C-alpha positions, 0 to 999 in steps of 0.5 A: 895410205900409200902413194899412188903408182907413178906409172898410172898418174896423169901429167897434171897429178904427177906435176903437182906431186913433183912440186910438193916433193921439190918444196919439201926437199928445198925446205930441208926439214925432213930426215936424211932417209926421208929426203932420199925417198923423196928424191927417188919419188921426185925422179920417178915423177919427173920421168913420168912428166917427161914421158907424158910430154913426149907422148903429147908431142908425138900426138901433135906431130901426127895431127900436123902431118898428112898421112904420107908424112908431109907437113900440113898447114904450113902455108901462110894464111895471108899468102 
């Protein structure tokens, strides 16, 4: 069974696998070739997580801006 395609993983799945990869690398109980492959997979997973976070931030920014790009909801509730 092959590893899932990183580009199709959800943020949560990528983060979970990244934690597993980091744990394996920290233990140091894998052969050099496998360590290199794990490092490469970890780098791809990290990039996927960063991309998904950026995507989420952009969605939030759109939600909190009016259609003309002005901030929405910046007035204090008590003022």
